[in-house]
N, C-alpha and C positions, 0 to 999 in steps of 0.2 A: 225812185221813190219820190213822192211829192215832198217839197221842202216847206212843210207847214208848221207853224208854231203850235206846240201842244202844251197848253197851260192847264195842267190838272189841278193845280192849287185854286185857280180861279173857279174851276168847274165844281169844286167841292164846297163852295161857299153856300150860304143859306138861300140866296136867290138864284134860280137857274140862269146860266149864262150860255147855254147851248141846247141844241135838240137833245143831245145825249143825256144832259142832266135832267131836263124836263121829263125825258122818258123814264129815267131812273126813279124820279120822284113819284111819278104815277105808278110805276111797277110795284113800289113798296105798298101802295094802296090796294093793289090787285092780288099780289102773290106774296107768301111768307119771305121776308127779306128781299123781295123784289126779283127773286129768281126761282128757277125750277130745279136747281141742283146747288148745294151749299157753297162749294168752292168758288163758283162764279161771282159771289157776292163781294169779293175783295176784302172780306172781313179781317184777314190776317195780314194784308199788306197795306190797307188804308186807301182812301181816295174813292172816286166814283168809278164803278165798273164800266168797262167799255161795252157799248151796245153795237153789235156787229150788223152791217148792212149787207156786205157781199164778200166773197172770197174767190181767189183764183190762183192756181199754182201754189207758190209758197207765201203768197201775200194775202192780207185781209184789209178791209176798209171799214171804219166805224161810220155811224150815221151822220157824223160831222165832216166826213170826207177825209179823215186822217188815215194814212196808210201804214201798215206794220208788216214786218217780216215775222211770220208765224212759226213758233216752235211747239205749238200745242196740237195742231193738226186734228181738231175735234177730238182730242184725247187719244190719238193714235190711228184712227182709221184712214186718214188722208196720206197714205204712204206713197201714192203715185202723184200726189198733189191735189189741191182742192179743184172741184168743178172741172175734172178732166174732160176734154172735148169728146173722146171716144165713149166714155162712160155716159155723159150727157146725151149723146146721140142715141145710144142703145136704149137709155131710159125713155127718151121721147118716143121711140118706135114702140116700145113695150106698153107704154101708157095708153096708146091707141086701142089696145086690146083689153084695157081694164087695169085697175090698180090693186084689186084684191079679189080672190076667188072664194076663200074658205073651203077650197077643194084641192085635190092634188093638181100640180102642174109639172110639166116635163122639166122645167128649169131646176126644180128641186133635185132631180136625178143627176143633172149635169154638175151642179155645185157639189153635191154629195160625193160624186166620183172624184172630183178634183181634190176635195178635202181628204178623202180616204187614201188617195194615192200619194198625197204629200206628207201627211202626219203619221209618223211611225206607229203610234199606239192605236190609231183609229181603224177599226174594221167595219163598224156601223156608226151612223151618226143621226142625231135628232136635232133639227133646227128649232130654235125658239126665238124670242124677240129682244133679248138683252143679256148682258153678262150676268146680271143678278139672277135672272130666270134660269140661265144655264147652270149656275152654281147651286140654286135650289134643287133643280132636277138631279144633278149628279150626286148631291148628298143623299137625297131620298133613295136613289138607285143603289149607292154604296151600302146603305143600311138594309135595303131589301135583299140584296145579293148575299151579304155576309150574315144577316140575322143579328147583327150587333148594332149598338146605339152610339157609342162614344167615337168622337173624332179628335184628331190632333190638328190644330191650326197654329200659325206662327204670329207672334206679336208684330203689329204693324202691317200685316198682310190684309188686304181688303178683298173680300169675295162677294161683294154686293151687300145690299141692306136687309137681307133676310135675317130673321131673328137669331138663329144659331150662330151666325157669323159676326154679330156686333159685339164681340168680346175682344178687347184690345186690338181694335181694327185700325186700318190705315185710311188713306184718302181723306175725305172731308171730316171724318171723325178725328183724325190726327190734326188736320189743319186748324180746326176750330177749338182744339184742346178739350174736347168733350169726354166725359167718362162713358162707360158703357151706356147705350142709349136708354133713356126712360121709355116706358111703354113695352119693353121686352120682358115677357114673363120669366121668372127664374127658371121655371121648368123647361123653357125653350133653350137655355144655355147650360143647363145642368150637365149635359153630356159633352160639352165642348171643353177640351183640354188645351192649354196653351203652352208654348215654349218660345224662348228667344230664337229668332232666325239665326241660322248657322250654329244653333246650340245642340250639338251632338249628344252630350251627356244627359241633357234634360229629356230628350226624346227617349233615350235608353231607359231612363228612370221611370218615365210615364208608362212605358210598355211593361216594365217589372211590376209597377203598382197596380196596373189595370189589365193584367194578363187575361187574354181571351175575351176582352170586352171592347176592343177598339176596331171599329169598322174601316176607318180610312185615315190616312195622312193627307191633308190638302195644303198646298203651298203654291206661292208664286215662284217659279224657277228663277226668275230675276224680279226682285221687288220693284214696283213702280209706284206704289201707293203710300210709301212713307219716305219718298225720295228714291233715287236710283241706288239700289243695293244689290251687289252681285253675290252669288253663293260661292262658298268654298267648294272645291271638288270633293273634299272629304265629306262635307255635309250632305251633298246630293247623294253620294255613294252610300253613306250611312243611312240615309232615309230609305233608299232602295233596299238595303240589307235588312233594316228593321221591318219593312213591309213584308218581305219574303219569309223572314223568320217567324213572323207572327200571324201568317195568314190574313194580313191586312191589305187593303187596296191603297195604291199610291195614286193620288190625283194631282195633276199639274193644272193649275189655273193659268191658262195661256190666253186669256181674254186680251191682255196687252201684248204678250211676247209672240203669240201665234202669227206666223208669216212676217214677223218683223225682225227677229234676230236671224233667221234664215227661212228658206221656203218651208221647211219642215218644223219651224218653231224652235223653242229652247231645247226641246227634247232631241231634235236632230243636231243642234248646235253642241250640246253637252254629251250626247251619245248615251242618254239614259231614257229608257222607254217606260213610262208609267202605265198603270192599268186603265185609267180614265183621264180624259182631257176636257177642259172647257175652252171655248173659243168665243170671239166676238169681234167687234170693231172692224178689222180689216176685211173679214169674210163677207161683210155687207157693203163694202165700198163706200161707207159714209152713211148708209141707211140703217135703221134700227134692226139689229140682228144678234143672235147668239147661237151657240150650239154646244152640245156635249156628245162625246163618243168614246169609244174604247173597244175592248175585246168583244168579239161577237157573243160569246156565252154570257157576258154580263149584260150587254145591250139588249139581248132577247128577253130580259126581264121586263122591258118597257112596254106598256100597253100600246097597241092591241096584241103585240106578240106575246106578252107576258102579263103578270098581275100588278105591276107597279104603275100606278096611274099618273099621267102627266099629259097636259093638253094645252092648246093655244090657238085661238081663232085666227091670228094673223101669222102664225108660224109658217115658214116657207113662202112668205109673201113674194110674188113675182117681181116686184121692183127691187127688193133687197137681193133676191137671187141674181137678177140681171146685173146689178152693180158689182156684186161679189165675183161673179164669173169673169167680167171684164177686168176687174182689179187683179185677180189671180193670174189671168193670162198675161198681163203686163209684167207681173213680178217674176214669172217664170223665165222671162227673157234673160239671156246671158249678160253678166256684168252688173246687174242691178244692185246686188248686195255688196259687191266690191265698191261700187260708187257710194252707197250709203255709208259704208265703213270709212272711206276716205273722207268725205266731207264731215262726218260726225267726229272723227279723230281731230281734224283741223279745228273744228269749233270748240270742242271741250278743252283741247290742249291750249288753244289761244286764250280762252277765258281764264283757265287756271294760271297760265303764265302771267296774264295781265293782273290777276288778283295778287299773286305773290310778289310781282315787281312793285305793286302799290302797297305792300306791307300787310296784307290780309292773310289771316288763317283761312285757307280754303283747300278743299279736296274734291275729287269727283272722278267720274269714269264714264265709259260708254261700251256698248256692244252694238254693232251694226248701226241701225237708225234709231237707237234709244240711248238717252244720256241723262246725267244729272250731276249736280255739284252741291256741296254744303259749305257754309261758312264756319268751318272748324278745321283743326289740324288733321283730325282723322287718325287712322282709317276708321270708316264706318262699316261695321259688320252686321248691325242689327238696329232695331228701332231705339233702344236706349242710347246707343251711340249717336243716332241721328238727332235725338232730342237735345243733345249738348251743343248743337249748332246755334249760331247767333241769328235768331229769326228777325230781330229788330233790324240788323244790318241787311238781311235779305230783303226786307220790306223797302228800305231806302234804295237798294240796288234795283229792285223791281220797278219802282216808280221812276227812277232815273232812266231805265232802259225803255220804259214806255214813252218818255219824253224824246228819246232818240229813235223812236219808231220800231222798237223790237218788242214782240209779245211772247213772254214765257208764261208757264202756268202760274197763277197768282197764289202760289203756296210753296214754301221751302220743302214741303213733303209730297211733291209730285214730280214724276220723271218728265223729261222733255222728249220731243220727237222730231226727226228730220224726215225729209221726203225726197223722192227722185226729182221733184221740181225745184228744190233748193239749189241755187247756183253758186259757184265760187265767189261771185260778187256778193251774194247774200251773206255768205260766211264771213268774208273779209269785213263787210260793213258792221256785222254783229260784233266781231272781235274789236274793231276800232271803237264802237260804241261802248263796249264793256270796259275797254282801257280807259276811256274818258270818264265814265261813271265811277269806276272803281278808284280812280285818283282823287275824285271829289268826296268820297265817303269819309 
């Protein structure tokens, strides 16, 4: 790692002192908040956002030349590492044939077969362009198939920014402390019912109160959008029982967890098969992509096979399909998930130990290549528990880690990600940096 001084305090002064600050000042004149996605703005942690110039493996460089160990991984897709040589080579060859067809290509079939063979719930799949689009499509499909309107979602779970899901949502909504978003008509959320995550009794009560009206339960099988929160086994089992007992569909939003917790996703990891699944991030190998899929009888409702309309000009884009195919091929190799489990365990346990040794209230956990921690005694079972954490302390910790060359998500309410490119040296440097910073807080 380059031994460069990182003076974020100087860069946050009124007169720009770096290319990065000058870029940030200009960005705010061009884009709302200077960014194209809210959490990137560093609003909850303070200071000047990092402007990235390049990435490779487990590291990233900003436009001032500072180097960081990266635990965001483009919010999950970079599971084999950034700018993988094999993926880049395959993309370069594919680009010679064109970047977009707006017509079928053989690569769609190849990736579809890989997804179907890997994910237990998926017998047919529809590719789209983002996780938000996948969740929009799967909700419409659930309502079309059941003939019902109401859905149950869980507080702090984020399923994209479509109107029906912006109720007690996670991700940037939680990070910025926003209420349910302005601009969303009441009618759009009228049929959205909410429950605390891991809240078995609330789900039971909702089914009793709205008997015969609920089309689907949608959940993140492991929450990554209000911090890293794992489900209890009883909660997942109860959700599955409720779904079956009420002729309701169970939807796993695996945009984050798909191909990350295991090759078959969270549903393979926990041994619970939903009716429908959304995917994204990893299946595009870093390029924009999403997908939804499930049982054949449900998916055949989707146009042109059936009457439920959904379309997308760039869906099945050959570049995204190429990157996804090569990423999944790599993930299928023996030992990869064991390696992710090993390094992530070392990372999170090292950070927690350093925090406790320094006298801080801290808790956290991990599964495979996904992790998170909160500045609170814990345990954290749901979003209300997560909101009890010390966000001011996290902000100080975050800025300190940036100074040490470590890049976490700029929010207490976002999960972190490791990759196959992270080395033991990366992990040990991160733990040493955390120990230093935590002793200074």
